[in-house]
C-alpha positions, 0 to 999 in steps of 0.5 A, a space after each residue: 145331447 148326451 148330457 140331456 140323455 144322461 139327465 133323462 136316465 137319472 130322472 127315469 131311474 129315480 122314478 123307477 126306484 121310488 116306485 119299486 120301494 113303494 111297491 115293496 113297502 106296500 107288500 110288507 105292510 100287507 103281509 104283516 097285516 095278514 100275519 097279525 092276529 086281528 082283535 076287535 077294537 077295545 070296547 066300552 064296559 057300561 052298566 044298566 039298571 035292571 029289576 024284576 016285578 017281585 023286587 018292588 023298588 029295588 034294582 040291580 046293576 047289570 054290566 054290558 059291553 058296546 063298541 066291540 066291532 062285532 054285533 053278534 059277539 057283543 050280543 052273546 057277551 051281553 046275554 052271558 053277563 046278564 044271565 050271570 048277574 041275574 039268574 041267582 037272584 030269581 028264586 028268592 028276593 035277596 033285597 028283602 034281606 036288606 041287600 043293595 046292588 053296587 055298581 060293577 067293578 071291572 077287574 080286567 079289560 083286554 081284547 082277550 079277557 073281561 073280568 068283572 066284580 058284582 057286589 051286593 051290600 047288606 044295609 040292615 042290622 048291626 053289621 055290614 056284609 057283602 056278597 061278591 060275584 065274579 064273571 070272567 069272559 073270553 072276549 073272542 068267543 063270548 063264553 064264560 071262562 071257567 076255573 077248570 079251563 083257566 087252571 092247567 095244574 091245580 097241584 102246583 097252584 096249591 103248592 104256590 099258595 101254601 109256599 106264599 113267597 109269590 102270593 100277595 093281597 089286595 092291600 086292604 087287610 091292614 088299612 091299605 098297608 100293602 106289605 103287612 097285608 101281603 105278610 098276613 095273607 101269606 101266613 094264612 095260606 101257609 097255615 092251611 093244609 093242601 086239603 084245605 086249599 083244595 076245598 077252597 079251589 073246588 068251590 071255584 068250579 061250582 055252578 050257580 045251581 050248586 050254590 045256595 043263596 042263604 045258609 040253609 043248614 045243608 053244608 053247601 057254600 052260599 053266594 056270600 061265602 063261596 070261593 071265587 076267582 078273577 083275573 086282573 091285567 097281571 095276576 090271578 086271584 082267588 077270593 074266600 070268606 072267613 067270618 065276615 071278611 073277604 080275603 084276596 090271594 093273588 099270584 102274578 101271571 108271569 109266575 103262573 106261566 113259568 110254573 105251567 099253572 095257567 092256560 096262557 091262551 087266554 092272554 
């Protein structure tokens, strides 16, 4: 009888211990879930063809997101993407000048940031030229992220660009030779004065209303020549035009965070 009681005590104790461990584990998992930041599921970026009546047979590609997990946020983001892609084309028919829209290129896609490049290629005349536009979206609010919101200390950014040691390019300047392309962009940045670079960065703050579609002799930056910016997974990049060439000057996010240059709330 004592032996049976002993075994019964062992079995009941084991069952109680298992139930206790299960309860503790569920509590820990629940607490971790409540304390973690909840982001939407990683979404899909696609594009659709869009045209206006005055564009005749021409069309452009407008990016949009889907499978975000939040229908209202998804609608807000897609409205912003469409507005940014289409608005500057409405006052004039850029396609009559020989431009064609290229498919959007995603530069960064995360739960916090979406950065997209829209390109338009000139197909007429002796030379090929490009118009590049960049859109960076806060995926938690659906708002377009401006340069002023992203950069906290422009003076340090200017110093880092001029110093050149941590600057790198997109690698295309010398036939995809990364080292030579990096050396070239560092030398170009180093030759610029602080005022020169500040002028470039100021163009990143221009709204569409302050940018001309074509050179009208007014001294205003055009869509094709203005300085712009985008974000990749590990870097912040400015793009600027000299002559017919687009230059890309990038600095890693880790360096920018260390120097207090960039607002890391978006990352």
